[in-house]
KEPA-408894 format. One line per field, with one value per residue (C-alpha): residue number from 1; residue in one letter; chain; y negated, x negated, z. Coordinates in Angstrom, 3 decimals, always signed. Layout:
<recs>
n = [NUM_...]
res = [A_...]
chain = [A_...]
py = [Y_...]
px = [X_...]
pz = [Z_...]
</recs>
This chain:
<recs>
n = [1_2_3_4_5_6_7_8_9_10_11_12_13_14_15_16_17_18_19_20_21_22_23_24_25_26_27_28_29_30_31_32_33_34_35_36_37_38_39_40_41_42_43_44_45_46_47_48_49_50_51_52_53_54_55_56_57_58_59_60_61_62_63_64_65_66_67_68_69_70_71_72_73_74_75_76_77_78_79_80_81_82_83_84_85_86_87_88_89_90_91_92_93_94_95_96_97_98_99_100_101_102_103_104_105_106_107_108_109_110_111_112_113_114_115_116_117_118_119_120_121_122_123_124_125_126_127_128_129_130_131_132_133_134_135_136_137_138_139_140_141_142_143_144_145_146_147_148_149_150_151_152_153_154_155_156_157_158_159_160_161_162_163_164_165_166_167_168_169_170_171_172_173_174_175_176_177_178_179_180_181_182_183_184_185_186_187_188_189_190_191_192_193_194_195_196_197_198_199_200_201_202_203_204_205_206_207_208_209_210_211_212_213_214_215_216_217_218_219_220_221_222_223_224_225_226_227_228_229_230_231_232_233_234_235_236_237_238_239_240_241_242_243_244_245_246_247_248_249_250_251_252_253_254_255_256_257_258_259_260_261_262_263_264_265_266_267_268_269_270_271_272_273_274_275_276_277_278_279_280_281_282_283_284_285_286_287_288_289_290_291_292_293_294_295_296_297_298_299_300_301_302_303_304_305_306_307_308_309_310_311_312_313_314_315_316_317_318_319_320_321_322_323_324_325_326_327_328_329_330_331_332_333_334_335_336_337_338_339_340_341_342_343_344_345_346_347_348_349_350_351_352_353_354_355_356_357_358_359_360_361_362_363_364_365_366_367_368_369_370_371_372_373_374_375_376_377_378_379_380_381_382_383_384_385_386_387_388_389_390_391_392_393_394_395_396_397_398_399_400_401_402_403_404_405_406_407_408_409_410_411_412_413_414_415_416_417_418_419_420_421_422_423_424_425_426_427_428_429_430_431_432_433_434_435_436_437_438_439_440_441_442_443_444_445_446_447_448_449_450_451_452_453_454_455_456_457_458_459_460_461_462_463_464_465_466_467_468_469_470_471_472_473_474_475_476_477_478_479_480_481_482_483_484_485_486_487_488_489_490_491_492_493_494_495_496_497_498_499_500_501_502_503_504_505_506_507_508_509_510_511_512_513_514_515_516_517_518_519_520_521_522_523_524_525_526_527_528_529_530_531_532_533_534_535_536_537_538_539_540_541_542_543_544_545_546_547_548_549_550_551_552_553_554_555_556_557_558]
res = [M_I_G_Q_T_I_S_H_Y_K_I_L_E_K_L_D_Q_G_G_M_G_V_V_Y_K_A_E_D_T_R_L_K_R_I_V_A_L_K_F_L_L_P_Q_F_T_L_N_T_E_A_K_E_R_F_I_H_E_A_Q_A_A_S_A_L_S_H_H_N_I_C_S_I_H_D_I_D_E_T_N_E_G_Q_I_F_M_V_M_D_C_Y_E_G_E_T_L_K_Q_K_I_D_R_G_P_L_S_I_E_D_S_L_A_I_A_M_Q_I_A_E_G_L_S_K_A_H_E_K_G_I_I_H_R_D_I_K_S_A_N_I_F_I_T_S_D_G_V_V_K_I_L_D_F_G_L_A_K_L_D_S_Q_T_Q_L_T_K_T_G_T_T_I_G_T_V_S_Y_M_S_P_E_Q_A_R_G_E_S_V_D_H_R_T_D_I_W_S_L_G_V_I_L_Y_E_M_H_T_G_Q_L_P_F_K_G_E_Y_E_Q_A_V_L_Y_S_I_L_N_E_A_P_P_P_L_S_A_H_R_P_D_V_P_H_D_V_I_S_I_I_D_S_C_L_Q_K_K_Q_S_A_R_Y_Q_S_A_H_D_L_L_T_D_L_T_A_L_H_Q_G_T_N_V_K_T_T_A_S_H_L_H_T_R_K_R_K_Q_N_L_K_R_A_A_M_A_M_L_G_I_A_L_L_I_S_A_V_A_V_I_F_K_F_D_W_T_H_K_K_K_I_A_S_P_P_V_K_R_L_V_V_L_P_F_E_N_L_G_P_V_E_N_E_Y_F_T_D_G_M_T_E_E_L_T_T_R_L_A_S_L_S_G_L_G_V_I_S_R_T_S_A_V_Q_Y_A_K_T_D_K_T_I_E_Q_I_G_R_E_L_K_V_D_Y_A_L_E_G_A_V_R_W_A_P_S_A_T_T_G_A_G_R_V_R_I_T_P_H_L_L_Q_I_S_N_K_I_T_L_W_A_E_T_Y_D_R_V_M_D_D_I_F_Q_I_Q_S_E_I_S_Q_K_V_V_E_K_M_G_I_T_L_L_E_T_E_R_K_S_I_E_K_M_P_T_E_N_L_E_A_Y_Q_A_Y_L_R_A_R_F_Y_E_A_R_P_H_F_T_V_Q_N_W_L_Q_V_I_E_G_Y_Q_Q_A_V_N_L_D_P_G_F_A_T_A_F_A_E_L_A_R_A_H_A_R_L_Y_V_L_W_E_D_H_S_P_E_R_L_E_M_A_S_R_A_A_S_Q_A_L_A_L_A_P_E_S_P_D]
chain = [A_A_A_A_A_A_A_A_A_A_A_A_A_A_A_A_A_A_A_A_A_A_A_A_A_A_A_A_A_A_A_A_A_A_A_A_A_A_A_A_A_A_A_A_A_A_A_A_A_A_A_A_A_A_A_A_A_A_A_A_A_A_A_A_A_A_A_A_A_A_A_A_A_A_A_A_A_A_A_A_A_A_A_A_A_A_A_A_A_A_A_A_A_A_A_A_A_A_A_A_A_A_A_A_A_A_A_A_A_A_A_A_A_A_A_A_A_A_A_A_A_A_A_A_A_A_A_A_A_A_A_A_A_A_A_A_A_A_A_A_A_A_A_A_A_A_A_A_A_A_A_A_A_A_A_A_A_A_A_A_A_A_A_A_A_A_A_A_A_A_A_A_A_A_A_A_A_A_A_A_A_A_A_A_A_A_A_A_A_A_A_A_A_A_A_A_A_A_A_A_A_A_A_A_A_A_A_A_A_A_A_A_A_A_A_A_A_A_A_A_A_A_A_A_A_A_A_A_A_A_A_A_A_A_A_A_A_A_A_A_A_A_A_A_A_A_A_A_A_A_A_A_A_A_A_A_A_A_A_A_A_A_A_A_A_A_A_A_A_A_A_A_A_A_A_A_A_A_A_A_A_A_A_A_A_A_A_A_A_A_A_A_A_A_A_A_A_A_A_A_A_A_A_A_A_A_A_A_A_A_A_A_A_A_A_A_A_A_A_A_A_A_A_A_A_A_A_A_A_A_A_A_A_A_A_A_A_A_A_A_A_A_A_A_A_A_A_A_A_A_A_A_A_A_A_A_A_A_A_A_A_A_A_A_A_A_A_A_A_A_A_A_A_A_A_A_A_A_A_A_A_A_A_A_A_A_A_A_A_A_A_A_A_A_A_A_A_A_A_A_A_A_A_A_A_A_A_A_A_A_A_A_A_A_A_A_A_A_A_A_A_A_A_A_A_A_A_A_A_A_A_A_A_A_A_A_A_A_A_A_A_A_A_A_A_A_A_A_A_A_A_A_A_A_A_A_A_A_A_A_A_A_A_A_A_A_A_A_A_A_A_A_A_A_A_A_A_A_A_A_A_A_A_A_A_A_A_A_A_A_A_A_A_A_A_A_A_A_A_A_A_A_A_A_A_A_A_A_A_A_A_A_A_A_A_A_A_A_A_A_A_A_A_A_A_A_A_A_A_A_A_A_A_A_A_A_A_A_A_A_A_A_A_A_A_A_A_A_A_A_A_A_A_A_A_A_A_A]
py = [+0.000_-2.284_-5.094_-4.731_-7.517_-6.436_-9.141_-12.156_-10.229_-9.326_-6.195_-6.829_-3.820_-0.875_-1.502_+1.601_+4.672_+6.502_+9.455_+7.660_+4.461_+2.784_-0.830_-3.091_-6.551_-8.839_-12.428_-14.203_-16.015_-18.393_-19.615_-19.018_-17.044_-13.604_-11.082_-7.352_-5.099_-1.865_+0.722_+3.818_+6.706_+7.982_+11.439_+9.816_+7.584_+10.118_+10.979_+9.133_+9.255_+8.054_+5.204_+4.222_+4.286_+2.066_-0.479_-0.189_-1.149_-4.296_-5.224_-4.612_-6.524_-9.410_-9.907_-10.839_-14.008_-13.734_-14.267_-10.727_-9.028_-8.608_-10.885_-9.361_-11.821_-9.781_-6.326_-5.489_-2.649_-2.077_-1.326_+2.309_+2.320_+2.216_+0.202_-2.175_-4.840_-8.069_-8.764_-11.121_-9.999_-10.166_-9.875_-7.524_-3.902_-1.585_-0.927_+2.721_+1.733_-0.401_+2.399_+4.900_+3.003_+3.579_+2.439_-1.258_-3.582_-4.061_-7.730_-6.887_-4.045_-6.300_-9.136_-6.773_-5.093_-8.477_-9.399_-6.032_-6.422_-9.926_-8.700_-5.792_-8.105_-10.178_-7.077_-5.705_-9.053_-8.635_-5.098_-3.511_-0.507_+0.337_+4.066_+4.548_+2.357_+3.746_+2.367_+2.875_+0.607_-2.228_-4.591_-7.043_-10.007_-11.455_-14.223_-11.678_-11.975_-8.714_-7.790_-4.917_-3.020_-0.367_-0.697_+2.273_+4.254_+1.252_+1.637_-1.288_-1.239_-2.431_+0.326_+4.049_+5.692_+7.344_+10.642_+12.816_+13.363_+16.493_+15.468_+14.265_+11.160_+9.233_+10.245_+13.146_+11.962_+8.656_+10.083_+9.529_+12.602_+11.645_+11.354_+14.716_+16.284_+14.709_+12.695_+9.254_+6.599_+2.979_+0.241_+2.070_+4.563_+1.728_+0.962_+4.595_+4.370_+1.157_+2.991_+5.624_+2.874_+1.285_+4.637_+5.135_+1.668_+2.152_+5.714_+6.224_+9.315_+10.138_+11.056_+14.039_+16.414_+19.904_+22.045_+21.851_+19.698_+21.949_+22.012_+18.187_+18.048_+20.493_+18.300_+15.181_+16.898_+18.794_+17.546_+14.450_+12.857_+13.322_+10.614_+7.544_+6.992_+10.304_+8.795_+5.204_+4.696_+0.903_+0.417_-1.608_+0.012_-2.464_-1.398_+2.238_+1.325_-0.458_+2.506_+4.962_+2.882_+2.967_+6.742_+7.794_+10.768_+9.351_+6.250_+4.696_+4.900_+2.980_-0.736_-1.649_-4.233_-5.260_-8.671_-7.129_-5.310_-8.517_-10.320_-7.797_-7.683_-11.482_-11.683_-9.106_-10.719_-14.080_-12.564_-13.106_-10.543_-8.023_-8.667_-6.309_-2.964_-1.745_-2.583_+0.028_+2.731_+2.323_+2.072_-1.143_-0.242_+0.178_-3.267_-4.837_-3.167_-4.440_-7.968_-7.822_-6.546_-9.303_-11.954_-10.437_-10.838_-14.402_-15.904_-13.656_-14.420_-18.129_-17.705_-15.753_-18.404_-21.139_-19.432_-19.250_-22.991_-23.804_-21.935_-22.905_-19.401_-19.247_-16.083_-16.299_-16.208_-13.335_-11.254_-11.775_-8.466_-7.341_-9.724_-13.484_-14.977_-15.863_-19.513_-21.495_-25.054_-27.669_-30.452_-33.281_-35.891_-38.456_-42.089_-44.424_-47.676_-49.224_-50.590_-48.404_-47.688_-45.738_-43.342_-40.686_-40.724_-40.266_-37.448_-35.875_-35.923_-34.160_-31.519_-30.953_-30.413_-28.064_-26.036_-25.781_-24.724_-22.279_-20.387_-19.407_-16.056_-16.047_-19.253_-19.558_-22.900_-24.117_-24.771_-28.301_-28.158_-27.316_-29.972_-32.836_-33.042_-34.531_-37.576_-40.688_-38.577_-39.726_-36.234_-35.724_-33.518_-31.028_-30.786_-30.238_-27.549_-25.695_-25.896_-24.683_-22.294_-23.794_-24.735_-27.025_-30.072_-32.158_-35.685_-38.891_-41.980_-43.036_-46.461_-46.674_-49.956_-49.458_-51.512_-54.151_-53.154_-49.389_-48.396_-46.230_-48.506_-47.243_-44.872_-44.720_-41.508_-41.008_-37.389_-36.173_-32.498_-31.909_-28.873_-29.144_-26.886_-28.799_-32.205_-32.966_-34.278_-31.655_-33.819_-37.208_-39.008_-41.903_-41.384_-44.680_-43.816_-44.697_-42.974_-40.808_-38.908_-37.907_-34.171_-34.086_-35.741_-33.115_-30.345_-31.880_-32.335_-28.729_-27.350_-29.496_-28.346_-24.624_-25.199_-26.959_-24.212_-21.612_-19.891_-18.523_-19.142_-16.490_-17.726_-17.253_-19.380_-22.101_-22.234_-22.258_-25.304_-27.126_-26.614_-29.730_-29.337_-32.019_-34.524_-37.116_-39.337_-40.851_-37.360_-36.510_-39.585_-38.698_-35.173_-36.490_-38.786_-35.811_-33.791_-36.721_-36.860_-33.069_-33.034_-35.250_-33.346_-33.774_-32.579_-35.010_-34.700_-38.226_-37.450_-34.147_-35.831_-38.106_-34.964_-33.620_-36.995_-37.057_-33.564_-34.266_-37.428_-35.458_-32.843_-35.512_-37.250_-33.962_-31.084_-28.789_-29.400_-25.837_-26.505_-29.382_-27.137_-24.497_-27.055_-28.485_-24.995_-24.585_-28.013_-27.253_-23.822_-25.299_-27.516_-24.492_-22.164_-24.738_-25.176_-28.885_-28.275_-24.680_-25.270_-23.055_-26.139_-26.493_-22.822_-23.177_-26.146_-24.070_-21.179_-23.372_-24.957_-21.554_-20.094_-23.012_-22.588_-18.882_-19.579_-22.151_-20.228_-16.570_-15.599_-18.437_-17.480_-20.653]
px = [+0.000_-3.018_-2.858_+0.889_+3.370_+6.560_+9.205_+6.963_+4.323_+0.999_-0.520_-4.157_-5.337_-4.228_-4.430_-3.078_-0.880_+1.190_+3.506_+6.386_+4.995_+2.072_+0.989_-0.545_-2.046_-0.300_-0.075_+3.258_+3.023_+5.862_+4.663_+0.964_+0.347_-1.007_+1.514_+1.687_+4.126_+5.179_+6.650_+8.568_+6.617_+8.204_+8.958_+11.255_+13.151_+15.983_+15.959_+18.949_+17.739_+14.246_+15.705_+18.027_+15.128_+13.038_+15.847_+16.424_+12.783_+13.163_+16.401_+14.989_+11.751_+13.387_+15.771_+12.737_+10.698_+7.670_+3.940_+3.188_+5.540_+4.787_+7.089_+9.303_+10.305_+12.359_+13.347_+13.754_+13.779_+11.824_+13.518_+12.606_+14.492_+11.449_+12.276_+9.759_+9.578_+7.568_+5.552_+2.877_-0.639_-3.262_-7.031_-8.277_-7.875_-5.518_-6.005_-6.654_-9.566_-10.930_-10.611_-12.213_-15.472_-15.284_-13.417_-12.602_-13.756_-11.318_-10.911_-10.062_-7.736_-5.709_-5.588_-4.282_-1.784_-0.429_+0.334_+1.963_+4.106_+5.111_+6.177_+8.103_+9.783_+11.090_+12.312_+14.023_+15.732_+17.271_+18.374_+15.719_+13.690_+10.639_+10.355_+7.042_+4.563_+1.066_-2.398_-2.027_+1.044_-0.755_-2.694_-5.278_-6.000_-9.470_-8.350_-7.510_-3.719_-1.811_+0.929_+3.351_+3.984_+6.362_+9.853_+10.946_+12.125_+13.531_+16.906_+19.334_+21.860_+24.548_+23.959_+24.396_+20.987_+19.667_+18.852_+21.041_+20.396_+18.310_+15.877_+12.437_+11.284_+8.068_+4.415_+4.051_+1.082_+2.821_+6.295_+7.989_+9.389_+12.930_+11.817_+10.059_+13.304_+15.221_+17.406_+18.851_+16.265_+16.244_+13.601_+11.620_+10.394_+8.336_+6.908_+5.722_+4.088_+2.313_+1.014_-0.451_-2.131_-3.544_-5.025_-6.391_-7.977_-9.804_-11.009_-11.052_-8.892_-5.192_-3.733_-1.767_-3.519_-3.131_-4.198_-0.727_+2.380_+4.266_+1.279_+1.212_+4.955_+4.536_+1.784_+3.946_+6.858_+4.996_+1.473_-0.207_-2.864_-6.512_-7.493_-8.543_-11.404_-12.925_-13.476_-14.085_-15.237_-15.454_-11.717_-10.156_-7.504_-4.845_-5.367_-4.901_-1.752_-0.268_-0.963_+0.408_+3.572_+4.030_+3.487_+6.021_+8.029_+11.268_+12.483_+13.684_+10.144_+8.538_+8.453_+12.046_+11.258_+8.409_+8.579_+7.772_+4.832_+3.661_+3.808_+1.428_-0.903_-1.100_-1.760_-4.532_-6.076_-6.140_-7.709_-4.736_-2.866_-0.681_+2.740_+5.244_+3.503_+4.566_+8.183_+8.217_+6.700_+8.681_+12.320_+14.133_+14.087_+10.328_+9.986_+12.076_+9.967_+6.818_+8.236_+9.105_+5.625_+4.134_+6.074_+4.944_+1.355_+1.876_-0.372_-3.255_-2.635_-2.798_-6.126_-7.527_-6.255_-7.790_-11.166_-10.986_-10.364_-13.126_-15.843_-14.576_-14.800_-13.750_-11.658_-10.228_-13.689_-14.801_-11.795_-12.237_-13.078_-15.265_-17.211_-16.581_-14.338_-16.077_-15.064_-16.122_-15.085_-15.974_-13.546_-15.876_-14.690_-12.592_-13.656_-11.454_-10.999_-8.765_-9.459_-11.300_-8.100_-6.876_-9.830_-7.665_-5.276_-8.063_-9.608_-6.171_-5.769_-9.118_-8.188_-4.724_-6.112_-8.771_-6.138_-3.787_-6.533_-8.076_-4.778_-4.950_-6.243_-9.103_-10.579_-13.274_-13.128_-15.932_-14.681_-13.917_-16.582_-19.259_-18.078_-17.792_-21.576_-21.698_-19.601_-21.439_-24.459_-27.268_-27.572_-26.660_-23.739_-26.261_-28.034_-24.736_-23.787_-27.057_-26.864_-23.258_-23.598_-20.569_-19.998_-17.009_-16.475_-13.382_-14.013_-12.033_-10.885_-7.785_-6.280_-3.217_-1.360_+1.188_+4.356_+4.634_+8.257_+8.493_+4.847_+5.082_+4.076_+2.139_-0.779_-3.333_-5.387_-7.986_-9.261_-12.065_-12.813_-16.429_-18.091_-21.523_-23.506_-22.411_-22.376_-18.944_-15.689_-13.040_-10.193_-9.522_-6.309_-4.878_-1.831_-0.223_+2.985_+5.138_+4.123_+7.270_+5.616_+2.496_+3.328_+4.198_+0.852_-1.008_+0.838_+0.206_-3.515_-3.840_-2.059_-4.092_-7.352_-6.601_-5.228_-8.407_-10.502_-8.617_-6.962_-3.424_-1.176_+1.161_+4.721_+4.472_+1.322_+2.985_+5.849_+3.386_+1.450_+4.699_+5.993_+6.338_+5.185_+7.646_+10.015_+9.296_+6.397_+5.928_+5.600_+3.086_+0.992_+0.979_-0.103_-2.959_-4.135_-4.248_-6.230_-8.638_-9.350_-9.609_-12.292_-14.637_-17.843_-18.028_-15.332_-14.102_-10.958_-9.877_-10.276_-8.421_-5.531_-5.245_-5.048_-2.203_-0.475_-0.586_+0.845_+3.487_+4.527_+4.754_+7.115_+9.174_+9.705_+10.394_+11.531_+11.317_+7.594_+6.323_+2.648_+2.519_+4.012_+1.350_-1.458_+0.086_+0.052_-3.632_-4.488_-2.808_-4.435_-7.880_-7.609_-6.449_-9.231_-11.978_-10.720_-10.157_-6.535_-6.113_-2.671_+0.386_+2.104_-0.508_-0.151_+3.628_+3.379_+1.196_+3.652_+6.675_+4.983_+3.859_+7.347_+8.857_+6.324_+7.146_+10.875_+10.578_+8.167_+7.829_+6.097_+3.558_-0.111_-0.590]
pz = [+0.000_+0.414_-2.145_-2.714_-2.027_-0.282_-0.110_+0.574_+2.522_+0.897_+2.476_+3.424_+5.429_+7.537_+11.276_+12.990_+12.635_+15.226_+15.281_+13.597_+12.117_+10.422_+10.926_+8.293_+8.437_+5.953_+4.766_+4.891_+1.556_+2.408_+5.797_+5.093_+8.256_+9.169_+10.476_+11.180_+9.315_+10.960_+8.578_+9.500_+7.977_+4.720_+6.160_+8.743_+6.317_+5.952_+9.654_+11.116_+14.709_+13.779_+11.758_+14.615_+17.042_+14.748_+14.414_+18.132_+18.797_+16.710_+18.470_+21.946_+21.411_+19.524_+22.466_+24.566_+24.353_+26.594_+26.162_+27.394_+24.922_+21.211_+19.229_+16.493_+13.776_+11.326_+10.086_+6.405_+3.877_+0.674_-2.674_-2.046_+1.235_+3.533_+6.630_+8.258_+10.927_+10.954_+14.092_+15.375_+14.464_+17.202_+17.259_+19.966_+21.035_+22.874_+26.562_+25.718_+23.484_+26.294_+28.870_+26.485_+26.967_+30.732_+33.869_+34.089_+36.845_+39.692_+38.726_+35.099_+36.086_+38.365_+35.820_+33.126_+35.454_+36.525_+32.930_+32.218_+35.339_+34.271_+30.818_+32.334_+34.811_+31.895_+30.040_+33.142_+33.744_+30.282_+31.112_+28.880_+30.096_+27.991_+28.891_+27.078_+28.943_+28.346_+27.708_+23.940_+23.977_+25.740_+23.483_+24.808_+22.576_+22.139_+24.530_+27.229_+26.876_+27.355_+24.883_+25.504_+22.261_+20.949_+22.358_+20.249_+23.277_+25.118_+26.770_+26.819_+29.626_+27.233_+24.670_+24.583_+24.858_+21.737_+23.421_+25.572_+29.252_+29.581_+26.829_+27.846_+25.996_+26.326_+26.456_+28.882_+30.950_+31.775_+32.457_+35.770_+37.568_+36.556_+32.926_+33.166_+34.387_+31.502_+33.861_+33.342_+34.254_+35.342_+35.412_+38.116_+35.521_+33.986_+37.442_+37.708_+34.272_+35.229_+38.306_+35.987_+33.961_+37.121_+38.141_+34.620_+34.453_+37.749_+37.156_+33.398_+33.992_+34.144_+37.542_+36.221_+33.848_+32.414_+29.490_+27.960_+28.331_+30.728_+33.060_+33.052_+33.755_+36.636_+38.090_+37.824_+39.582_+42.295_+42.902_+44.252_+42.049_+43.075_+45.588_+43.693_+46.131_+45.031_+41.582_+42.660_+46.280_+45.885_+45.234_+48.089_+50.258_+49.090_+45.466_+46.466_+48.417_+45.400_+43.104_+45.681_+45.945_+42.164_+42.025_+44.637_+43.335_+44.760_+42.960_+46.219_+47.658_+44.795_+44.228_+43.564_+40.914_+38.648_+40.310_+43.706_+42.162_+40.479_+43.831_+45.419_+42.442_+42.362_+46.107_+45.861_+42.784_+44.548_+47.640_+49.954_+51.998_+50.186_+51.642_+50.067_+49.663_+53.093_+52.354_+49.628_+51.809_+55.014_+55.968_+56.775_+60.458_+60.357_+58.774_+61.513_+64.184_+62.544_+62.440_+66.137_+66.925_+64.829_+66.727_+70.026_+68.873_+67.679_+70.330_+69.307_+65.671_+66.398_+68.151_+65.237_+62.863_+64.957_+65.027_+61.248_+61.103_+63.568_+61.789_+58.339_+56.952_+53.337_+53.746_+50.264_+48.753_+50.975_+50.002_+46.271_+44.672_+41.844_+39.648_+39.755_+37.066_+33.816_+33.934_+36.988_+37.795_+40.361_+41.225_+42.173_+44.703_+42.872_+43.206_+45.219_+43.242_+45.901_+49.379_+51.872_+53.815_+50.780_+50.946_+52.590_+49.638_+47.071_+49.094_+49.319_+45.531_+45.113_+47.676_+46.217_+42.712_+44.093_+45.938_+42.949_+40.552_+43.026_+43.215_+39.532_+38.304_+35.826_+37.243_+39.902_+41.716_+43.967_+47.501_+48.598_+51.313_+48.719_+46.270_+48.763_+49.153_+45.649_+46.564_+45.356_+44.444_+42.146_+40.645_+37.014_+36.031_+34.593_+37.962_+39.740_+37.234_+37.767_+41.559_+41.722_+38.745_+37.011_+33.396_+33.903_+36.107_+36.788_+37.978_+38.012_+39.802_+41.744_+42.271_+44.474_+44.866_+47.682_+47.579_+50.257_+50.880_+50.365_+50.740_+47.598_+44.715_+41.700_+41.310_+38.498_+38.099_+35.350_+35.263_+32.982_+32.242_+31.230_+29.682_+31.207_+28.850_+25.756_+27.469_+26.062_+27.481_+26.782_+27.982_+29.522_+30.237_+32.201_+34.398_+35.370_+37.212_+40.158_+43.385_+43.221_+40.338_+42.305_+42.464_+38.775_+37.995_+40.046_+38.199_+34.776_+35.459_+36.671_+33.622_+31.223_+32.816_+32.422_+28.920_+27.805_+29.418_+27.377_+30.332_+30.026_+33.010_+34.353_+34.733_+38.497_+38.523_+36.475_+38.959_+41.840_+40.662_+39.854_+43.391_+45.541_+49.164_+50.252_+48.676_+51.349_+50.248_+53.709_+55.144_+52.437_+53.202_+56.908_+55.983_+53.822_+56.618_+58.981_+56.426_+56.051_+59.781_+59.958_+57.255_+59.286_+60.052_+63.850_+66.219_+68.879_+70.972_+69.985_+66.296_+66.652_+68.448_+65.408_+63.271_+65.411_+65.354_+61.546_+61.132_+63.782_+61.960_+58.714_+60.173_+61.936_+58.591_+56.797_+59.052_+56.010_+55.379_+55.945_+55.154_+57.635_+60.346_+59.608_+59.884_+63.051_+64.603_+63.736_+65.146_+68.497_+68.594_+68.022_+71.074_+73.064_+71.901_+72.522_+76.119_+75.491_+76.457_+77.599_+79.025_+78.466_+77.046_+74.271_+73.338_+73.335_+70.940_+68.641_+68.842_+68.051_+65.034_+63.717_+64.157_+62.254_+59.416_+59.174_+59.192_+56.407_+54.170_+55.214_+51.935_+51.931_+52.474_+54.582]
</recs>
């Protein structure tokens, strides 16, 4: 077929062939773009079920619009009656090809699994179950973006399934127990299959094996997979827990949604605590008991938290796993162009941008404490890059003109993103807005930075950096003042009381400001732990603030 023109598509080369279809690279002569054409193999053209399944794949995939799902543009038929679909064409390789070269790093495995889970979450929201998730159906573009392929076995809740109950469909090694038994399945079968992929990425091997299909099916139904640690001793316990939760034989014991799985994968990838794994392994009563026990230990938890604050341990960095991200960035202290009393606001903008960017996967951000040493430095950007081992730097200036009446006024922020190795400015912009837009400005800057660095945001990450900590600007200013005092290098009781006063003012102005309550709890606890105020009243204040923070944002890592 190479060289032929079908409809307005010129066939350029053969890309791949599977059991039922063959894929060609083609040029869309009308729109002048490269696409992929997937043809049903000629021997299946007269097979009604095969034809229905092929059309079904196009319908299922075209119903979804998501960056982790291969886009289907059209379905058509040649003059000879050979059916084909038109898809996006990507440069890259399948996950199977990648695994064939050896086990993946823990960092890469989690990043890929997160994107698969995000794509599945979107499909499940639309009532679409893939039913054939496997490494050969996962494509990774040259930019590292995951695309879920081949919805040929997908089941739509609104349609009658194409195979009768009692028939096993899917690739055997990735089948869930309910699939292996030929039973009706729901979205949790895809969660099982993703668990198999996670195991495969980390070990280079499948968890359930056999010399023939029936032996594999028996293993899936009756045996536990070999311990992952036997193949890969360096895999963290939380990774093993996530995989175990995916590979529970009973559907009710697995993750109950791809979103829940994505939450744990994201938390682990970002180096924070995995929060939901236990909920899929224990009963509701067990969860309640654990919560009560956790509340009973609140005082101890506060002390531990306070010690962490005192010694400034960068726990997030210490809990990062595997190799550091390829792209590393430093957010240098922004310059305050206003009066000295506005210094706290400028410092707050730098810290907020650092925090938002540091929460994103695929991006390594130098800590604020390491970056602050370069405030008003005489060192060149090249020297800073070499010392911090970064290739990108974000710098800028802030001018805030508060209103004499409302205190809000206008803010002008001019960020610049530099690529140090090439000595070029990748992006620069001026934001001249009313103070009410400050959170939107922070979000826009963060998104522009990752866009210009060529990093693709997960939808959950996009929502995260768009989130406003508070809608009360006075409360936010009080919070920033407290952070400013807290960042001073030498501890004094007077200074720390100003920190507490700032956080207290913030929560008084906005009783829903969860982050301010969390910081207030830490500030009280620090005074208690350092024996500056070791009274029961101080511990009670810390406990009340922590309880309020937990009540307002139970899922927040703060």
